[in-house]
C-alpha positions in Angstrom: 74.3 41.3 35.1 76.2 44.8 35.1 79.2 42.9 34.2 77.6 41.0 31.1 76.1 44.4 30.0 79.5 46.1 30.1 80.7 43.2 28.0 78.1 43.5 25.4 78.5 47.2 25.2 82.4 47.2 24.8 82.0 44.4 22.0 79.2 46.7 20.1 81.4 49.8 20.7 84.0 48.0 18.9 81.3 47.4 16.1 80.3 51.1 16.1 76.6 49.0 16.6 74.1 49.6 19.5 74.6 46.4 21.8 71.1 45.1 22.2 70.4 45.8 18.4 73.4 43.5 17.6 72.3 40.6 19.8 68.6 40.5 18.7 69.8 40.7 15.2 71.8 37.7 15.5 69.4 35.8 17.2 67.1 36.6 14.8 69.2 35.3 12.3 70.1 32.2 13.7 66.2 31.5 14.4 65.8 32.1 11.0 68.1 29.9 9.7 66.7 27.4 12.1 63.2 27.1 11.0 64.7 27.5 7.2 66.5 24.4 7.5 63.6 22.9 9.6 61.4 23.8 6.5 63.8 22.2 4.2 64.4 18.7 5.8 60.4 18.8 6.5 60.1 19.2 2.4 62.8 16.5 2.1 61.6 14.1 4.2 58.1 14.5 3.2 59.0 13.8 -0.7 61.4 10.8 0.2 58.5 9.3 2.2 55.4 10.7 0.5 54.3 7.3 -0.1 54.7 5.9 3.1 52.9 9.2 4.6 50.2 8.8 2.6 49.6 5.0 3.2 49.9 5.7 7.0 47.1 8.2 6.6 45.0 6.1 4.3 45.1 2.8 6.8 44.7 4.6 9.7 41.3 5.9 8.1 39.9 2.1 7.6 37.1 1.1 9.5 36.9 4.5 11.3 34.0 5.3 9.8 35.6 7.9 7.1 34.8 8.2 3.7 36.8 5.7 1.4 35.6 6.6 -2.3 38.6 8.8 -2.9 40.9 6.2 -1.3 39.6 3.2 -3.2 40.7 5.0 -6.4 44.3 5.9 -5.2 46.0 2.8 -4.2 49.0 3.5 -6.5 49.5 7.0 -4.3 49.9 4.5 -1.2 51.6 1.1 -2.5 54.1 -0.1 -5.2 52.1 -1.7 -8.0 52.5 -4.5 -10.4 50.5 -3.6 -13.6 48.5 -5.7 -15.9 48.3 -3.9 -19.3 45.0 -4.0 -21.0 44.6 -6.5 -24.0 45.6 -5.4 -27.7 42.2 -7.0 -28.8 39.8 -5.7 -25.7 36.4 -7.7 -25.6 33.2 -5.4 -25.3 30.1 -7.0 -23.8 27.4 -6.5 -26.4 24.4 -4.4 -25.5 21.0 -6.3 -24.3 17.9 -4.7 -23.8 18.0 -2.4 -20.8 17.4 -3.5 -17.6 15.0 -1.1 -15.2 16.0 -1.3 -11.6 13.2 -2.4 -9.2 11.9 0.3 -6.7 12.1 -2.1 -3.7 13.5 -5.6 -2.5 12.9 -7.4 0.4 15.5 -8.3 3.0 14.6 -10.1 6.1 10.8 -9.5 5.7 11.1 -6.1 5.2 11.1 -3.9 1.8 14.1 -1.6 1.2 14.2 0.9 -1.3 16.9 0.1 -4.0 18.0 3.7 -4.4 18.4 4.2 -0.9 20.3 1.1 -0.3 22.5 1.9 -3.3 23.5 5.3 -1.6 23.8 3.9 2.3 26.4 1.5 1.1 28.3 4.0 -1.0 27.9 2.4 -4.0 30.4 3.7 -6.9 29.2 1.5 -9.5 26.9 -1.3 -10.6 27.0 -3.6 -13.6 24.7 -6.4 -14.6 25.3 -8.7 -17.5 22.0 -11.1 -18.7 23.3 -13.9 -21.1 26.5 -12.4 -21.8 25.1 -8.9 -22.9 25.5 -5.8 -20.9 22.0 -4.7 -19.6 22.8 -2.2 -17.0 25.7 0.1 -16.0 26.0 3.0 -14.1 28.4 4.5 -11.7 28.6 7.3 -8.6 31.1 8.9 -6.2 34.5 8.0 -8.2 33.2 5.4 -10.1 33.5 5.4 -13.3 33.9 3.3 -16.6 37.7 3.5 -16.9 38.2 3.9 -13.3 40.5 1.3 -11.6 39.0 0.4 -8.3 40.2 -1.6 -5.4 38.3 -5.0 -4.9 39.6 -6.1 -1.4 39.0 -9.8 -0.9 37.5 -9.9 -4.7 40.9 -10.7 -5.5 41.4 -13.9 -3.8 39.0 -15.3 -6.5 41.5 -14.3 -9.1 44.1 -16.0 -7.1 42.1 -19.0 -6.9 42.1 -19.2 -10.9 45.4 -18.5 -11.2 46.2 -21.7 -9.0 43.5 -23.3 -11.7 45.6 -22.2 -14.5 48.9 -23.6 -12.9 47.4 -26.5 -12.7 46.1 -26.6 -16.0 49.7 -26.2 -17.0 50.6 -29.0 -14.8 52.9 -27.0 -12.8 51.0 -28.1 -10.0 50.9 -32.0 -9.8 47.9 -32.4 -7.6 45.7 -30.2 -5.1 46.4 -33.2 -3.0 49.9 -32.2 -2.5 51.3 -30.3 0.6 51.9 -26.4 -0.3 55.0 -26.6 1.6 56.2 -29.1 -1.0 56.3 -26.2 -3.4 57.0 -23.3 -1.2 59.7 -24.5 0.8 59.6 -21.4 3.3 56.3 -22.9 4.5 57.7 -25.7 5.8 58.5 -24.4 9.3 54.9 -22.2 9.5 51.3 -23.8 10.0 51.1 -24.3 6.5 53.6 -27.3 6.7 52.0 -30.6 4.9 48.8 -28.7 4.6 47.0 -29.8 1.1 46.8 -27.2 -1.5 43.0 -27.9 -1.6 42.3 -27.2 2.1 44.3 -23.8 1.6 41.8 -23.3 -1.2 38.8 -24.0 0.9 40.1 -21.7 3.5 40.3 -24.7 5.8 44.1 -24.5 6.2 43.9 -24.8 10.2 46.2 -22.2 10.9 45.5 -19.7 13.5 44.2 -16.7 12.3 41.7 -13.9 13.7 39.9 -11.3 11.3 38.3 -8.6 13.6 38.5 -5.3 11.6 37.8 -3.4 14.9 40.4 -4.8 17.2 43.5 -3.8 16.9 45.4 -6.6 18.4 43.8 -9.1 15.6 45.9 -10.7 12.9 44.3 -8.8 10.1 45.6 -5.7 11.8 48.7 -7.1 12.7 49.3 -7.6 9.2 48.1 -4.1 8.4 51.6 -3.3 10.3 53.6 -5.3 7.9 51.6 -3.3 4.8 52.3 0.0 6.4 56.0 -0.7 6.8 56.0 -2.3 3.5 57.5 -5.1 4.8 57.9 -8.9 3.6 54.4 -10.4 2.9 56.1 -13.9 2.3 57.8 -13.6 5.8 54.4 -12.5 7.4 53.1 -15.8 6.3 55.9 -17.9 7.3 55.1 -16.7 10.7 51.5 -18.2 11.3 51.3 -21.7 13.3 48.7 -24.5 13.4 45.7 -24.4 15.4 43.2 -27.0 14.1 43.5 -30.1 12.0 43.8 -29.1 8.1 40.5 -29.7 6.1 38.2 -30.3 9.2 36.8 -26.6 9.9 36.1 -23.6 7.7 37.6 -20.4 9.1 37.9 -17.1 7.1 41.8 -16.7 6.8 42.9 -14.3 4.9 46.6 -15.4 4.8 45.3 -18.6 2.9 45.1 -16.2 -0.3 48.5 -15.0 0.6 50.1 -18.6 0.9 48.2 -19.4 -2.6 50.1 -16.3 -4.2 53.4 -17.7 -3.0 52.2 -21.2 -4.4 51.7 -19.4 -7.9 55.0 -17.4 -7.7 57.0 -20.4 -6.8 55.6 -22.9 -9.5 55.5 -20.6 -12.5 58.2 -18.3 -11.8 56.7 -15.2 -12.5 55.0 -12.5 -10.4 51.3 -13.0 -9.7 50.7 -10.2 -12.2 53.0 -11.3 -14.9 51.4 -14.7 -15.1 47.8 -13.4 -15.0 48.8 -11.1 -17.5 49.6 -13.8 -20.1 47.0 -16.4 -19.0 44.0 -14.7 -18.1 44.0 -10.7 -18.7 45.1 -11.0 -22.1 42.7 -13.9 -23.2 39.7 -12.5 -21.7 40.4 -9.0 -23.7 40.4 -7.0 -20.5 39.8 -3.7 -21.8 41.8 -1.8 -19.1 45.1 -2.2 -17.1 45.1 -3.6 -14.0 47.3 -3.5 -11.1 48.0 -5.4 -7.8 49.3 -3.3 -4.7 52.7 -4.9 -3.5 55.0 -5.0 -0.5 58.3 -3.0 -1.1 59.9 -6.5 -2.6 57.2 -6.1 -5.4 55.3 -9.5 -3.6 51.9 -9.2 -4.6 49.1 -8.6 -2.1 46.7 -11.4 -3.5 44.7 -11.6 -0.5 43.1 -8.1 -1.7 45.3 -5.8 -3.6 43.6 -6.4 -7.2 42.5 -2.9 -8.9 40.5 -3.1 -11.8 37.3 -1.8 -13.7 34.0 -3.0 -13.0 33.8 -4.3 -16.8 37.1 -6.1 -16.4 35.9 -7.7 -13.1 32.8 -8.9 -14.8 34.7 -11.0 -17.0 35.8 -13.2 -14.5 32.3 -13.7 -13.4 31.2 -14.4 -16.8 34.2 -16.7 -17.6 32.8 -19.1 -14.6 29.4 -18.8 -15.6 30.4 -20.2 -18.8 32.1 -23.4 -17.2 35.8 -21.7 -17.9 35.0 -21.1 -21.8 35.7 -17.7 -23.4 34.1 -17.3 -26.9 35.6 -20.6 -28.2 38.2 -21.3 -25.9 38.7 -23.2 -22.9 40.8 -21.3 -20.5 39.7 -22.7 -17.2 38.9 -26.3 -17.1 35.4 -27.2 -16.6 36.3 -29.3 -13.7 37.9 -26.5 -11.9 35.2 -24.0 -12.2 32.8 -26.7 -10.9 35.0 -27.6 -7.8 35.6 -23.7 -7.2 31.6 -23.3 -6.6 30.9 -26.5 -4.9 30.9 -27.4 -1.2 32.3 -30.9 -0.9 32.8 -31.5 2.7 30.6 -30.8 5.6 32.5 -28.2 7.1 31.9 -26.1 3.7 28.2 -26.4 3.4 25.8 -23.3 3.4 23.7 -22.4 6.3 24.2 -23.1 10.0 27.3 -24.8 10.3 29.0 -25.5 13.7 32.2 -26.5 11.5 32.4 -23.2 10.0 32.8 -19.7 11.3 30.1 -18.0 9.1 26.6 -19.1 7.4 27.7 -19.2 3.9 29.4 -21.9 1.8 32.5 -21.8 0.6 34.2 -23.3 -2.7 38.1 -22.4 -3.8 38.0 -18.6 -2.7 34.4 -18.5 -3.5 31.2 -18.0 -1.3 28.1 -19.6 -1.6 25.2 -17.5 -0.3 22.8 -19.3 2.1 19.4 -20.3 0.5 18.5 -22.5 -2.1 19.7 -20.5 -5.2 22.6 -21.9 -7.2 24.6 -18.8 -7.2 27.9 -18.0 -5.6 30.2 -15.1 -5.6 33.6 -13.4 -4.7 33.3 -11.0 -1.9 35.5 -8.0 -0.5 35.3 -5.5 2.3 33.3 -2.5 2.3 30.9 -4.3 0.2 32.7 -5.3 -3.3 31.0 -8.0 -5.4 31.3 -10.3 -8.4 28.2 -12.3 -8.0 27.1 -15.0 -10.3 23.7 -16.9 -11.0 24.0 -19.5 -13.6 20.4 -20.3 -13.4 19.5 -16.6 -14.3 22.2 -16.7 -16.8 23.4 -13.1 -14.6 26.9 -11.8 -13.6 26.4 -8.6 -11.7 29.6 -6.1 -10.1 28.8 -4.2 -7.3 31.9 -1.8 -6.1 31.4 0.2 -2.9 32.8 1.9 -0.3 30.6 1.5 2.7 31.7 4.0 5.4 30.0 2.2 8.0 31.4 -1.1 7.3 32.4 -3.2 10.3 31.5 -0.7 12.6 30.5 -3.3 15.3 30.9 -6.8 15.2 27.3 -7.8 14.0 27.6 -9.3 10.6 24.4 -7.9 9.5 26.0 -4.4 10.2 28.5 -5.3 7.3 25.3 -5.6 4.8 26.8 -8.5 2.6 23.5 -10.7 3.3 21.5 -7.7 2.5 23.0 -7.4 -0.4 22.5 -11.0 -1.7 18.9 -10.2 -1.2 19.2 -7.1 -3.9 21.5 -9.1 -6.5 19.0 -12.3 -6.1 16.2 -9.9 -7.2 18.1 -8.1 -9.8 19.3 -11.6 -11.0 15.6 -12.4 -11.5 14.4 -9.3 -12.5 12.9 -9.1 -16.1 14.0 -6.6 -18.9 
C-alpha cells in the first residue's frame, strides 16, 4: 500500500496536482463518460426499436385485466399497417327517428341495467341502424365518430367477404377446391387437401387451442410471432391436422389467416389493396381503415382490421340487404345466404357435441343460440357487428372489456349477455 501511494505521489508531483484529487477526478470523468454513452445507446436503441418496445408492452397487458381503451385506438403505434383510403364519394346513413335506449334488458331470467352493462364492458361505441337509418350513435372512453377502433375477430367476417368477392370474380373456381391448390405453401401443413368451404366454416380439422389465459396455447404461441414481427404465413404452414375436415366446428383463428393467404394468392394483391377497390370504395367508407401486418406486410386477417363504427356498420348493412348496395350487387345474394346459414350438423345452433361452442357458424359469421334468425361478427373484448334481418337492424358495439377472459367460464366473456341486449335493442320501438 505504501508503494502504491509513493507511485501516485510521484505521478502527481510531476503534474503538480494532489494525488487523490487527480485519481478521483479521472474516475469521475470515466464514470460520467460511461453513463453518457449508456444513455445515448439507450436512446438510440429505444428510437430504433420503439415500435417493438411498445408492441411488447401492449401484448403483455392483454388478458391481464388492464384497461385497454387507449391501446385499441393506437395499433399503428405498435405494428406496421396497410391502409385503405376513405371513399372519394362517402356514403352517410340518413338520420332516422331517434331510439331511446331501454333502462333494462333480461338475461338468464335476471334484469340487467343497460347503462351499467355498457359501463361494465368498457363500451367505446354503440351505433344502431333501423332499415338503413341511423337511429342511435354514442361514444365513450376513447371512441368517437372518426376514431379507428381495433375490431379483433370481427376482421374475420371481412376476410370472408374478400373470399366471396374473389369467388364472384372467378378467381376461385369453387369452394369445393382444396385451399392448398391455390396456396402451395400449405401443401406441407394440416391444410393440405382441405376444402376452402371447410376453412370458411372453421371446420378445417387443424390442431388449435385458443385459451387466452394459457401461456402455452396456440393463440399465445402465435402472439410470440406477432411480437417478433415474424412471418404469419410461415406460422400457418406449421399447423398440423388433428381431425377429419368438415366434421367438427372448432374455433380456429388460423383458418381466417389461411383464407387471407388464399385471397392474396388468387388476387395477386394484398388483402387491403383488394378490399380497397372491391369493398371499401363501393360501400362509400367515410374514413380510412387499416390492417396491422407482420414485418413483411402480410395483414393480420384473423384480427387486425381497424375502422370506425360507421364503416363497420356498412358491412352489416350490406349483408342485411343480401349483398346489394343502393342498386349495385357487390356480393352475390347466394354468398350472403350461405355465409349466414349453418348447412351441416356440426354447424348448428344450440348444444352440439360436434362443436366447441353453443352458437351456430357460417362463413366466418356467428349465429347466436335461440329462435331469432340473426347473426354477428364477434371479436374479443366484446366487438360486434350484429345483424337482425327480421327487425331490419344492424348494431355495432365496440368495447374494451378489461375483464374479458379473466377466467375460463365463457359466461365471463359476456358475449351471450351482449346478445340479449342486442336483441332487445333490435326489437325496441322508436
